[in-house]
Structure formats: structure tokens, C-alpha cells
C-alpha positions in Angstrom: 55.6 52.4 9.7 57.8 50.0 11.6 56.6 46.4 11.2 58.4 45.2 14.3 56.7 47.8 16.5 53.3 47.0 15.1 53.8 43.3 15.7 55.0 43.9 19.3 51.9 46.1 19.9 49.7 43.3 18.5 51.3 40.7 20.9 52.0 43.1 23.8 51.1 40.8 26.7 53.2 37.9 25.5 56.1 40.2 24.6 56.0 42.0 28.0 55.9 38.8 30.0 58.8 37.4 28.1 60.8 40.6 28.6 60.2 40.5 32.3 61.3 36.8 32.5 64.4 37.6 30.4 65.1 40.6 32.6 65.0 38.5 35.8 67.3 35.9 34.3 69.8 38.6 33.3 69.5 40.2 36.7 70.6 37.0 38.2 73.5 36.7 35.8 74.6 40.3 36.7 74.1 39.6 40.4 76.4 36.5 40.2 79.1 38.6 38.6 78.7 41.2 41.4 78.8 38.5 44.1 82.1 37.1 42.7 83.6 40.6 42.5 82.3 41.3 46.0 84.0 38.1 47.3 87.3 39.1 45.8 87.1 42.6 47.3 86.1 41.2 50.7 89.0 38.7 50.7 91.5 41.4 49.9 90.2 44.3 51.9 92.3 43.5 55.0 95.5 42.7 53.1 95.2 46.0 51.2 94.4 47.9 54.3 97.3 46.6 56.3 99.5 47.3 53.3 102.4 45.1 54.5 105.1 44.0 52.1 105.6 40.6 53.6 103.5 38.1 55.6 105.5 35.8 57.9 103.5 32.7 58.9 104.0 29.2 60.3 106.3 27.0 58.2 104.6 25.2 55.5 101.3 27.1 55.8 99.6 29.5 53.4 98.9 32.3 55.8 96.3 33.4 58.4 93.4 33.7 56.0 93.8 30.4 54.0 94.5 28.1 57.0 95.5 28.1 60.7 98.9 29.6 61.3 100.7 29.8 64.7 104.0 31.6 65.3 105.5 32.8 68.6 104.9 36.5 69.5 108.7 36.9 69.9 109.0 36.4 66.2 108.1 40.1 65.9 111.3 41.1 67.7 113.4 38.7 65.7 112.2 40.2 62.4 112.9 43.7 63.6 116.6 42.8 63.7 116.7 41.8 60.1 118.4 44.3 57.8 116.0 46.2 55.6 113.0 45.8 57.9 111.3 49.1 58.8 108.4 47.7 60.8 107.1 44.3 62.1 103.7 43.9 63.6 101.9 40.9 65.1 98.5 39.9 63.6 95.8 37.6 64.8 92.8 36.3 62.9 90.1 33.8 63.9 86.3 33.4 63.9 84.0 33.3 66.8 80.2 32.9 67.3 78.5 34.0 70.5 75.0 34.7 71.7 74.3 38.4 72.0 70.9 39.9 72.8 69.2 36.6 72.2 70.6 35.9 68.8 73.8 34.3 67.4 76.6 36.8 66.7 79.3 35.4 64.3 82.3 37.6 63.6 85.8 37.4 62.2 88.2 38.7 64.9 91.3 40.5 63.7 93.9 41.5 66.2 95.9 44.7 65.5 99.4 45.4 66.9 98.4 48.3 69.2 99.6 51.0 69.6 101.4 51.0 66.3 98.2 49.9 64.5 95.1 51.5 65.9 92.9 50.7 63.0 93.0 54.1 61.3 93.0 52.4 57.9 89.7 50.7 58.5 86.6 52.1 56.7 85.2 54.0 59.7 81.8 55.5 59.1 81.4 56.7 62.7 83.3 56.5 65.9 87.1 56.4 66.3 90.0 54.0 66.2 91.3 52.0 69.1 92.6 54.3 71.9 93.6 51.8 74.6 95.1 48.4 74.8 92.1 46.6 76.2 88.3 46.3 76.1 87.7 48.3 72.9 86.6 47.0 69.5 85.8 48.3 66.0 82.9 46.4 64.4 81.4 46.3 61.0 77.8 47.5 60.7 76.8 44.1 59.2 77.2 42.7 62.8 74.2 44.8 63.9 76.1 46.4 66.8 75.6 50.0 67.9 78.3 52.6 68.7 78.9 52.4 72.5 77.3 49.0 72.8 79.1 46.4 75.0 79.7 42.9 73.9 80.7 40.1 76.2 83.4 37.8 74.8 84.8 35.4 77.2 85.2 36.9 80.6 85.4 40.5 79.5 83.1 43.2 78.1 84.3 45.1 75.0 82.9 48.4 74.0 82.2 49.3 70.3 84.1 52.5 69.8 84.0 52.6 65.9 81.8 51.2 63.1 83.0 50.3 59.6 81.1 49.6 56.5 81.9 46.9 53.9 84.6 45.2 55.9 83.6 41.5 55.9 85.6 38.3 55.5 85.6 36.1 52.4 83.0 34.0 54.2 80.7 36.9 54.6 81.1 37.4 58.3 81.5 40.9 59.6 85.0 41.8 60.9 85.7 43.1 64.4 89.0 44.6 65.2 90.7 44.3 68.6 94.2 44.7 69.9 96.3 41.6 69.6 96.2 41.0 73.3 92.4 41.1 73.4 92.1 39.0 70.3 94.2 36.3 71.9 92.2 36.6 75.1 89.0 35.9 73.1 90.6 33.1 71.2 92.1 31.2 74.1 89.4 31.9 76.7 88.5 28.9 78.8 86.2 28.5 81.8 87.4 28.7 85.4 86.8 25.1 86.0 89.0 24.1 83.0 91.8 26.3 84.4 91.5 24.6 87.8 91.6 21.1 86.2 94.6 22.0 84.1 96.5 23.3 87.1 95.7 20.2 89.1 96.9 18.0 86.2 100.2 20.0 86.0 100.6 19.4 89.7 100.0 15.7 89.4 102.4 15.4 86.5 105.1 17.2 88.5 104.6 14.9 91.5 104.9 11.9 89.1 108.5 12.9 88.3 111.6 12.6 90.4 112.2 16.3 90.1 108.8 17.1 91.5 109.2 14.7 94.4 112.6 16.0 95.3 111.5 19.7 95.1 107.9 20.0 96.2 108.0 23.8 95.9 108.5 23.3 92.1 105.4 21.1 92.0 103.4 23.7 93.9 104.5 26.4 91.4 103.0 24.3 88.7 99.6 25.0 90.2 99.9 28.7 89.6 99.4 31.0 86.6 100.6 29.8 83.3 102.5 33.1 82.8 104.6 32.3 85.9 105.9 29.0 84.5 109.0 29.6 82.2 108.4 26.4 80.2 104.9 27.6 79.1 105.2 30.4 76.5 102.6 33.1 75.8 99.8 32.5 73.3 101.0 32.4 69.7 99.9 34.9 67.0 98.6 34.1 63.5 101.3 36.0 61.5 103.7 38.9 61.6 103.4 41.6 59.0 106.6 43.2 57.7 107.1 46.6 56.1 110.4 47.0 54.2 112.4 50.2 54.4 112.2 52.4 51.3 114.9 51.5 48.8 115.2 47.9 49.9 114.1 44.9 47.8 111.2 43.1 49.6 112.1 39.9 47.9 115.7 40.0 49.3 114.2 40.4 52.8 111.8 37.6 52.1 114.6 35.3 51.1 116.5 36.2 54.2 113.6 35.6 56.6 112.4 32.6 54.6 115.7 30.8 55.2 114.6 30.4 58.8 113.4 26.8 59.3 110.4 27.7 61.5 108.6 30.2 59.2 107.3 30.7 55.7 107.3 34.1 54.0 104.7 35.3 51.4 104.8 38.6 49.6 101.7 40.8 49.4 101.0 39.7 45.8 101.5 36.0 46.8 99.1 36.4 49.7 96.5 38.0 47.4 96.9 35.2 44.9 96.5 32.6 47.7 93.2 34.3 48.7 91.8 34.6 45.2 92.9 31.3 43.8 92.6 29.3 46.9 89.7 30.3 49.0 87.3 31.5 46.3 88.4 29.6 43.3 85.7 26.9 43.6 83.1 29.6 44.1 84.3 31.4 41.0 84.0 28.2 38.9 80.6 27.4 40.3 79.3 31.0 39.8 80.7 30.9 36.2 78.9 27.6 35.5 75.6 29.0 36.7 76.1 32.1 34.6 76.6 30.1 31.5 73.5 28.0 32.2 71.4 31.1 32.7 72.6 32.6 29.5 71.8 29.4 27.6 68.3 29.3 29.2 67.7 32.9 28.3 68.7 32.2 24.7 66.4 29.2 24.5 63.4 31.2 25.9 63.9 34.1 23.6 64.3 31.7 20.6 61.0 29.9 21.5 59.1 33.1 21.9 60.4 34.6 18.6 59.6 31.3 16.9 56.1 31.4 18.2 55.7 35.0 17.2 56.9 34.0 13.7 54.4 31.2 13.5 51.6 33.5 14.4 52.4 35.8 11.5 53.1 33.1 8.8 50.2 34.4 6.8 51.4 38.0 7.0 54.9 37.1 6.0 53.6 35.2 3.0 51.5 38.3 2.1 54.5 40.5 2.3 56.5 38.2 0.0 53.6 38.0 -2.4 53.6 41.8 -2.5 57.3 41.8 -3.4 58.9 42.2 0.0 62.5 41.0 0.1 63.8 38.5 2.7 66.0 41.3 4.1 62.9 43.1 5.3 61.5 40.0 6.9 64.8 39.2 8.6 65.0 42.8 9.9 61.5 42.4 11.3 62.5 39.4 13.4 65.9 40.7 14.4 64.5 44.0 15.5 62.0 42.2 17.8 64.8 40.1 19.2 67.0 43.1 19.9 64.1 45.0 21.4 63.3 42.0 23.7 66.9 41.9 24.8 67.1 45.6 25.4 64.0 45.7 27.5 65.3 42.7 29.5 68.6 44.4 30.0 66.9 47.5 31.3 64.8 45.5 33.7 67.8 43.7 35.0 69.7 46.9 35.5 66.9 48.8 37.3 65.6 45.9 39.4 69.2 44.9 40.3 70.0 48.4 41.5 67.1 48.0 44.0 67.6 44.3 45.0 71.4 43.9 45.2 72.0 46.3 48.2 69.6 44.0 50.2 71.6 40.9 49.6 73.3 39.3 52.6 76.6 39.3 50.6 78.0 42.4 49.1 77.3 42.6 45.3 79.9 44.8 43.5 78.8 45.8 40.0 81.3 47.6 37.8 80.7 49.4 34.5 82.7 46.6 32.9 80.1 44.1 34.1 77.3 46.2 32.6 79.1 46.5 29.2 79.9 42.7 29.2 76.2 41.9 29.9 75.1 44.3 27.2 77.3 42.5 24.7 76.0 39.1 25.9 72.4 40.4 25.4 73.2 41.4 21.8 74.7 38.0 21.1 71.8 36.0 22.6 69.3 38.2 20.8 70.9 37.5 17.5 71.2 33.8 18.2 67.6 33.6 19.4 66.4 35.3 16.2 68.0 32.7 14.0 65.3 30.1 14.5 62.5 32.6 13.6 64.5 33.9 10.7 65.0 30.3 9.4 61.2 29.7 9.7 60.4 32.9 8.0 62.8 32.3 5.1 61.1 29.1 4.3 57.6 30.6 3.9 56.4 30.5 0.3 54.3 33.4 -1.1 51.5 31.0 -2.1 51.1 30.2 1.6 48.7 33.2 1.7 46.2 31.2 -0.4 46.0 28.2 2.0 
């Protein structure tokens, strides 16, 4: 007859409620680990998908994901002329929020260098990649858009031609892929009145200078399209991605391009480290602190329950000692209860988490390593929690049965 099982059966209600509470706490611990891993995977999903060897960004900045970066679109042609470069592509990244179907629609816009990059590498679950240079987009299912649906961004309508799953930014916003030209059009869209006022201001500035007064035709030209004024360049892109030819050293190419005074160059590994250590480092530390607190709370709760159960059976423990039972058997009784409590809590956390985590607004990525780590933690806190009850049981004298 197993004494631990008999005692659990005798205090089934209290034991079951404690196991459920421990299971919920452990589920939160497991969920926090999954949220952190999901944040890392979300942060790196675009970098891994584009699979570029180098990222060329604005001088002194950390790249298009960590902060704002602006480089001229002509940089793509300059980089193509560098020895050892196989391919150079423009890249645009920014976030927008618009009203769509009566609700706010927030997305992270990524511009792909079409037609070289049509988005084949994205995690398409339905639809197709981009097939034309304008007015098409690939959206993540988390944005709630349907295949074939049209979304107004700025002055244009964009049709959803493909849907991806699991492609969100490190901030949790769904990613929408456009061509670079369309992404820039969305980013720098201004109202018609703003354009009219800017043209009038350019005309007034031209007339305020001697050159504009001497050549009125030049001042009139300032009232036209920005693309028709040589002094005004095209919109700038966020970065240029570089693929190095096979057999060439990416670091050598990075050193060559990095010598230019107007840009900074980051390797793929450096870009990933910037994302992991920069953008989500504080979240990692905060999640880690909450995990430690929850583990401590779980240990304290288990210790209190086991101590209470030990107090309830002080008379029984004294009787067992009077009958000749060794302390080893008493210790085994309490330790078995603690391990059983932890095992049931772990099972509840695993089963309930598998149902709850997919419904979280952020992706929760649970790996087998996380489950094994949590199981080890459960064993440790079970043993630690049993020490208080063991200490109390060891101090019980056999003559206690007479009192």
C-alpha cells in the first residue's frame, strides 16, 4: 500500500486545487518562454528569408529594423559595380496604420526589389507572389485580409494576391509585402493640398532669388512635378541588400563598401545580433524576471501546501514512528507527494498551454527543449518545496501519539 497515494486520496480536494494552481503558474512560465522564442523568430524571419550576405544602410545607423535608415536608390547601382558582388537589391521597411472596413489596420510594410524579388521566399499559404510592379500586395493572415481584397493606402488601391502565415514584425504587427516603388508611394504619400502648397512655396523661393527673377521660366518650372526638378532626388530607400558571389569573402566586400563615407555595412550575423540584442533585449530580461518570480511563487505555494498536509498527519507520523517506521519512509511519503503534485501541475500546464497558446495575439513558440527545461524546474521546485514538510516530519516524536 502506497502511503502517499492514500494520503492524497484522503485530501483529494485540497491536492487537486493546488495542482491546478501550480499548473496555471507553470503554464504562464512556459508561455513566457514561448513568447520570447516567438519574438526572436519574428525578428529574424525577414532577415533569414531575404538571405542577403550584407546589409548596406545609412552611415552610423544600425539598419532598417533597429532604427530609421535612408540611403539613395542609386546606391544599388554603385554596389553592383563593386568586385565580388553578385546581386544588390533595394529594400524598404516602415509601419503604417490606416482605417479599413471600420477598424484600425496596422501593418509593417516591406518593399521588395521587383522583379528580382517577387516574394517567393515568403511563407505563402494561399495565392501567389507579386506579378506586376504596382498595386499588388502579399499580406499576413494576422492582418485579417482576404485573398483578392482591395486595400486603400494613400491614393491607390492594392489587391491582396497572396497570404502568408507567421510573418509578423518584432512588434507583433503583420507584414505586408509590396514592390519598392509601391512601398515608397505608401510611405511618402501626401494630400493634394500639401503638394499644391509645396509647389507654391518652391515658386516663391525661386522668385526670392536673383536667378529666379532673371529667369522666370525656371521659377515656373519649380511649380511642376518634383520628378522634373533635377535638384530634387527620388525617394530614398531603407537599405540595400547584397549577395556576394560564390568563392568571395563577404567580409572583404563589406570592408570595401564600408570604406565609403556615406554608408555603414552590416553582415547578416551582425544584423541578427542587432535585432536580438537591441530590439528585444529588454523584453528578454523582463520576461526572464517574471519567470523567476513565478517559479519562486510556485515553490512557496507547494511548500505551504505540503507543510499543511504534514501538519494534518502529525498524529499518523508519530504512530508510524512508534511502530518502528524509519525516517526514510516518512521522507519518501512527503517527497512522493511533492513530485506527484509537480507532475500533475506540469501535465496541466502542457495540456492547457497547447489549447491556449495558439489563441494568443503574439506567436508562442514552444520547443522540446523548453518542455524538458520546465520538467527539470518542476523536479527542482518539488524537491525544494518538500524540504519544509520533511523538516517538520523529522521533528515529530513517537510519544506525540499519546498527546
